[in-house]
C-alpha positions in Angstrom: 7.9 -19.1 -7.6 5.6 -16.9 -5.6 6.7 -13.4 -4.6 8.1 -12.9 -1.2 5.9 -11.4 1.4 7.9 -9.7 4.1 7.9 -6.8 6.6 8.9 -3.5 5.0 12.6 -3.5 6.1 13.2 -7.1 5.0 11.3 -6.6 1.7 13.4 -3.5 0.9 16.5 -5.7 0.7 14.9 -7.6 -2.2 14.1 -4.4 -4.2 16.6 -2.7 -6.6 18.1 0.6 -5.4 15.7 2.6 -7.6 12.2 1.9 -8.9 8.7 2.8 -8.1 6.7 1.1 -5.4 2.9 0.6 -5.5 1.1 1.2 -2.2 -2.2 -0.5 -1.5 -5.0 0.2 1.0 -7.2 -2.9 0.9 -10.7 -2.2 1.9 -13.7 -4.6 1.8 -15.3 -2.7 -1.1 -12.4 -0.8 -2.7 -8.6 -0.8 -3.1 -6.8 2.5 -2.8 -3.7 2.7 -5.0 -0.7 5.0 -4.8 2.6 4.9 -6.5 6.0 6.4 -5.7 8.5 8.1 -8.0 11.5 5.9 -9.0 13.6 7.5 -6.3 11.0 6.6 -3.7 10.6 10.1 -2.3 7.0 10.9 -2.9 3.8 8.9 -3.0 1.0 10.0 -5.4 -2.5 8.7 -5.7 -3.4 6.7 -8.7 -7.0 5.5 -8.3 -9.5 3.7 -6.2 -10.5 0.3 -7.6 -14.0 -1.0 -6.9 -13.4 -4.5 -5.7 -14.9 -7.3 -7.7 -13.4 -10.8 -8.3 -9.9 -11.3 -7.0 -8.5 -12.1 -10.4 -9.9 -8.9 -11.9 -8.6 -6.8 -9.0 -5.1 -8.5 -9.3 -5.0 -8.0 -13.0 -5.7 -4.3 -12.6 -3.0 -3.9 -9.9 -0.5 -5.7 -12.1 -1.4 -3.5 -15.0 -0.8 -0.4 -12.9 2.5 -1.8 -11.6 3.6 -2.6 -15.2 2.7 0.8 -16.5 4.7 2.4 -13.7 7.7 0.0 -14.0 7.2 -0.8 -10.3 9.7 -3.0 -8.5 7.5 -3.9 -5.5 4.3 -3.5 -3.6 3.6 -2.1 -0.1 0.4 -3.4 1.5 -1.1 -1.6 4.5 -1.5 -4.2 7.3 -4.3 -3.1 9.6 -2.9 -4.1 13.0 -5.0 -3.4 16.1 -3.9 -0.8 18.6 -2.8 -3.6 21.0 -0.6 -4.9 18.2 -2.8 -8.0 17.7 -4.1 -9.0 14.3 -7.8 -9.2 13.7 -9.9 -10.3 10.7 -8.9 -7.4 8.5 -5.2 -8.1 9.0 -5.9 -11.8 8.3 -7.8 -10.8 5.1 -4.8 -8.6 4.0 -2.4 -11.5 4.6 -4.7 -13.8 2.6 -4.8 -11.3 -0.3 -1.0 -10.9 -0.2 -0.6 -14.7 -0.3 -2.9 -15.1 -3.3 -1.5 -12.0 -5.0 2.1 -13.3 -4.5 1.2 -16.3 -6.8 0.6 -13.8 -9.7 3.8 -11.7 -9.5 7.5 -12.0 -8.7 7.6 -8.5 -7.2 8.4 -8.6 -3.5 5.4 -7.6 -1.3 6.0 -5.6 1.8 3.6 -5.4 4.7 3.5 -2.1 6.5 1.7 -1.3 9.7 -1.2 1.1 8.8 -2.6 1.7 12.2 -4.8 4.8 12.2 -4.0 5.7 8.6 -7.7 5.9 7.6 -8.5 7.9 10.7 -5.6 10.3 10.0 -6.7 10.8 6.4 -10.3 11.3 7.4 -9.3 14.1 9.8 -7.2 15.7 7.0 -10.0 15.6 4.5 -12.5 17.0 7.0 -10.0 19.7 7.7 -10.0 20.5 4.0 -13.8 20.9 4.4 -14.5 18.1 2.0 -18.0 16.8 1.9 -18.8 13.3 3.2 -19.8 12.1 -0.3 -16.5 13.4 -1.7 -14.5 11.9 1.2 -16.1 8.5 0.6 -14.9 8.6 -3.0 -11.2 9.5 -2.3 -10.5 8.2 1.2 -9.0 4.8 0.2 -6.7 6.4 -2.4 -5.6 9.0 0.2 -5.1 6.2 2.7 -2.9 4.4 0.1 -0.8 7.6 -0.3 -0.5 7.9 3.5 0.6 4.2 3.8 3.1 4.4 1.0 4.5 7.8 2.1 5.0 6.4 5.7 6.9 3.4 4.2 9.0 5.7 2.0 9.8 7.9 4.9 10.9 4.9 7.0 13.1 3.6 4.2 14.6 7.1 3.7 15.4 7.3 7.5 17.1 3.9 7.3 19.3 5.1 4.4 20.4 8.1 6.4 21.3 6.2 9.5 25.1 5.8 10.0 26.3 2.2 9.9 
C-alpha cells in the first residue's frame, strides 16, 4: 500500500511519538535534504542531491531515511503568496505521489512559502559568496522547512487540551 500523503498535522498522527523525520526541499535541479533528531527538536542538513532519474533520487532518499531510522518525510510545498498552487506545487505533489509508492513512511506536506528567500537573506547576511550560496541553498532550505515543521509540531504538543 502506498504511503499516506497528508498535511503536516494530519501526518503527525501517523508517526510514532519518537523518530527522526527527513525534510526535503525539491528543486528542479537539486533536492535539499535535512533530518531531525529522534526527539524532533532540531533539523540538521544532510546533503544536496543533484537530481537525475526519479528512481535514482528516490533510492538515495530512502537510503538516507534508512540510515537515520526515519519514521516519516516532510516535503516543502511551494504555495503561492495568494495561497494558490502553481506548477512547482503540482510538481511536488506528483513527486510525493510517485515517492509514496516506494515507501510506507507517511509523507507530510508543509507550506514552504518564502523559505528559499529567507535562507538566501540569511546566507547573504553571513557574507557568503554567490557560488557558495548556490551550492548550499537547497540544503539550508530543507533545514528551514523541517525546522518550521518541527516547531509547529512542538507548539501543538504544548497546547493545553
